[in-house]
C-alpha positions, 0 to 999 in steps of 0.5 A: 426643578421638575426635571431634577425631581424626575431624574431623582425618581428614575435613579431611585427606581433603577437602583441595582438594575442592569440598565443605563438611561441616557437623554441627549447624550447625557446618562441619567442613571445606571452604568455604561456597561449595563445589559440594557440601554434606554435612550430617551428620544422624547421627554414624554417618556420621563414620567413613564420611567418615573412611575413605570408600568409594563404597558406604559413602557411598551407604549413608549417604545412603540411611539418612539419616545425611547429606544431599547438596546439589548437582547429582548430577553434582557429587556423583558426581564428588566421591565418586570424587575423595574415595575416589580409586578406579577402581571398575571395577578389581575382581576376583572381587567375587562368590564362587562359593558364591553359586550359591544366589542364583539359584533360581526362588524367589529370582529371583522375589523379587528381581525383585518387590523392584526392579520392583514398587515402583509402576508410577506411580513408574516412569512419572514418569521413564521415557518413555511406553512405560516402557522401562527400559533403555539408549536409542539416541541415533543422533545424540546430540540426541534426546529420551528419548522419541525415543531409546527409540523408536529403540532399539526399532527398532534391536533389531527391525532387528538381528533382521530381524523379519518379518511372521508370525514368532514373537518372544519377549522374555525379561524384557519389562518394561512391554511396550515392545519387544513392542508395537513389534514387533507394531505395526510389524513384524507379528510374533506375540509372547510376552513373559515377566516375573517382575514382577506389576506389569509383567505386569498393565500389559502385559495391560491394554495387550493388552486395550485394543488387542484384540491377544489373537491377536497378543501374549501376556504371561506371568508366567513364569521363562525356565527354565519356557518349554515347549520344545515351542514355538519362536521365529524371533527372541528378544530379552533386554533388560536381563534377563541381569544377573539370570541369575547368572554360573553360570547363563549356560550354562543361560540360553543353552542354553535360548535355543538350544533355544527358537530355530528353526534359522536364527533370531536372538537379541539379548542386550542387557545390562550387562557389567563392564569389568575382565576378572575382575570380577563387579561394581563395587568399593569397596563399590558392588556390596554397596550395589546388592545390598542396596538396589537389585538383590538377586542381580544379577551382571555379567561381562565380555563375553568371558565372555558370548561364550564361554558363548553360543558354547559353547551352539551359538549363532554370534556375529554382531554386537556393539555397545557402547552404553556412552555411550548408557547414561550419557546415558539415566541422566542423563536419568532422574535429571533427570526423577526430580528434577523429580518429587521431591515426587510420588516422595516421596508414592509411595515415601517418602524412603528409596526416593527416595534409593535410586533417585536415587543408584543411577541417578546412580552408574550414569550416572557409571560408564558415563561413566567406563568402569567399566561397558559395555552390549553388544548381541550378535546371534547365530544358530542355524546348521543342521546343516551350519553354514549361517546366512543372514545379510547380508554387511553392516549396511545392514539395521540403518541403512537 
C-alpha cells in the first residue's frame, strides 16, 4: 500500500514532464522516449521523488540511490520544473551561530577537502593553467583556453599593474593569475593558498622558470599575512566565498592594512541574487555544504560593497560576469564528461558524481539568475581622500 501511494505521488508530480522513472526494470512513470531517464537503484529515493527538493535529488544521485541518464542541461531543467522552485528566493539560509565554521583550522580543512582531490583530476577539465574561476568571454565565441587567458588579462588591466609593483593574490589556486601578472606585466608577486596540492604545483612552476626573485607562493591563511609587508595591488579571485559573512569586515580590514595608499584591490566572487540570502534554497546550500564546499557562504553584492566601504576602501568599479560563469561551467561539465573514465579511475564514482552535478547545477543557477559573479575594484585613498584613478575604462578595453 505504501509503495502504491508513493508511485501515485511520483506519477502525479511528473505529469507533463519529459522524464521516465524505472525501478527494477519496471517503468513507474513517464514515457520510454523521454529526454531524461531516472533509474531507481535504492528504495530510499522513492520518498525523495515523491516530495522532491533540488538538494534531495542531488544527494540521491551522489549516494547512488538513482542514476540520471540524459544531457546535463536537460537533467537540471527537469529538476527545476519537477521541484517548481526559484532557488534564489531564499532568506537567511545560514544561521548566525555558525560563526565557528570559519576558524583557521576549519577553513584549512575545508579548503583541503575541496581542492586537494587530485591535481591531475582538475587538469582533466580545466584549461592548461588550471584557472578554477569564471572565464571572460569578450566576444562569446572563445574557447575555454582563450577565455581564461582573457580573464587573467582583464583582471591585470583593471588593477593597472605596472612593472616592479608588489602584487598579492589571495587564494592563488594553481597560480594562473600570478604567473600571468609576472610574465606579462613585470610585477613581483606573492600568492597564498591553503591547499597543499596547489602550493606544491605553483612551487614547481616557479622552480621550472627560475622565478624565485619574482614570484613567491606561501601556504598561508590570509589572516596571518604580516602587515609589515604591503602591496601596491591585491587580487582575490574565487576565494571570498570561503571567508564567511561574519568575517567579511575582518577580511576587508586586512586587505586595507596590506594595501599601500593609492593602491587598488579587485575582489572577484560569487554573490547571492536575493537580498537577504546567504545561499541557494530548496536544499541546495545544504547539499553543497555537505558534499562540495564545507563552510562556503554567499551574500548579496550590496553587503559586500557595504563591508568594503566600511573598511575604508573606495568602490570604483563593479562588473557582473554572471553569463560568463554559466558558459564557463557548462564547458567544464562537457570536458569532465568527455574524460569520465579517467576521472572515475582517479577519484571514484561518488566524487565524479559530486563534481558533475555540482558544476551542472551551478551553471544552471548562473544561467537563470539564481547566482551572480561580481568583480569589484576598490582603492585606498590618501588622508585627504585623493585617489588617482582614470576618468574612464579605456585602460581595461584598450
